[in-house]
C-alpha positions in Angstrom: 0.0 0.0 0.1 1.5 3.4 -1.0 0.6 5.9 1.6 1.5 9.6 1.0 1.6 12.7 3.1 -0.3 15.8 2.1 2.8 16.9 0.2 2.6 13.9 -1.9 5.7 12.2 -0.4 5.8 8.6 0.9 4.7 8.3 4.5 6.9 7.0 7.3 10.6 6.9 7.6 11.3 6.4 3.9 13.4 9.6 3.6 15.2 8.3 0.4 11.8 7.6 -1.1 10.7 11.0 -0.1 13.7 12.7 -1.6 13.4 10.7 -4.9 9.7 11.7 -5.1 10.7 15.4 -4.6 13.4 15.1 -7.2 10.8 13.5 -9.6 8.3 16.4 -9.0 11.0 19.0 -9.7 12.2 17.3 -12.8 8.6 17.2 -14.0 8.0 20.8 -13.3 11.3 22.0 -14.9 10.5 20.1 -18.1 7.0 21.2 -18.4 7.0 24.8 -16.8 10.7 25.7 -16.8 10.7 26.2 -13.0 9.5 24.7 -9.7 7.8 26.6 -7.0 7.2 25.5 -3.4 6.1 27.1 -0.1 7.9 25.6 2.9 7.9 26.3 6.6 10.6 28.8 7.4 11.2 27.3 10.8 12.4 23.9 9.6 15.8 24.5 8.0 15.8 20.7 6.9 13.0 21.3 4.5 15.1 23.9 2.6 18.2 21.7 2.7 16.3 18.8 1.3 14.7 21.0 -1.4 18.1 22.4 -2.4 19.6 18.9 -2.6 16.6 17.7 -4.7 16.9 20.7 -7.0 20.6 19.7 -7.6 19.7 16.1 -8.3 16.9 17.3 -10.6 19.3 19.5 -12.5 21.6 16.5 -13.0 18.9 14.5 -14.3 18.1 17.1 -17.0 21.7 18.0 -17.6 21.3 21.6 -16.2 22.6 23.4 -13.4 19.9 24.7 -11.1 19.6 27.7 -8.7 17.4 28.0 -5.7 15.7 31.3 -5.0 14.2 31.9 -1.6 11.9 34.8 -0.6 11.6 36.5 2.7 8.9 35.4 5.2 5.6 35.9 3.6 2.8 38.1 4.8 0.1 36.1 3.1 1.4 32.8 4.5 2.9 33.6 7.9 6.0 31.5 8.7 6.4 30.3 5.1 8.9 31.1 2.4 8.5 30.8 -1.3 11.2 28.8 -3.0 11.8 28.9 -6.8 14.0 26.4 -8.5 15.2 27.2 -12.1 18.0 26.3 -14.4 20.9 28.7 -14.2 20.3 29.0 -18.0 16.8 30.3 -17.3 17.4 32.3 -20.4 17.6 29.1 -22.4 15.3 27.2 -24.7 13.6 25.2 -21.9 9.8 25.3 -22.1 8.5 27.9 -19.8 11.8 29.8 -19.6 10.0 33.2 -19.9 7.6 32.2 -17.1 10.6 31.2 -14.9 12.3 34.5 -15.5 9.2 36.3 -14.7 8.6 34.3 -11.5 12.2 34.8 -10.4 12.1 38.6 -11.1 8.7 39.0 -9.3 10.1 37.0 -6.2 13.2 39.2 -6.2 11.2 42.4 -6.6 8.9 41.5 -3.7 11.9 40.5 -1.6 13.7 43.7 -2.3 10.5 45.8 -1.5 10.0 43.9 1.8 13.6 44.3 2.7 13.7 48.0 1.9 10.4 48.5 4.0 11.9 46.7 7.0 14.9 49.0 7.1 12.6 52.2 6.9 10.5 51.1 9.7 
């Protein structure tokens, strides 16, 4: 019986299976959308470590280097950060490269605005 958590990862202590599942999801999104977006709990550093590792493995699988972009804490989702994984060559011929560029630029713009506002207050 294949049980999964709400995030679609295998339940239980099957960490390797959970990571492989995450790598597969990232590969699928990189191939179809040109980027992968996740919202993770900012208080669990291991989730970000796992996601960055999976992003590197996904990049290897599609023969691309990946970069992981992380937002500041979100106001709409308190305690959560937005993570975008995109090929370093986001300006390449991958399907969805333009969407990936737009998503990254929007994330960086929002992050810069929040960062600037926090220094003013």
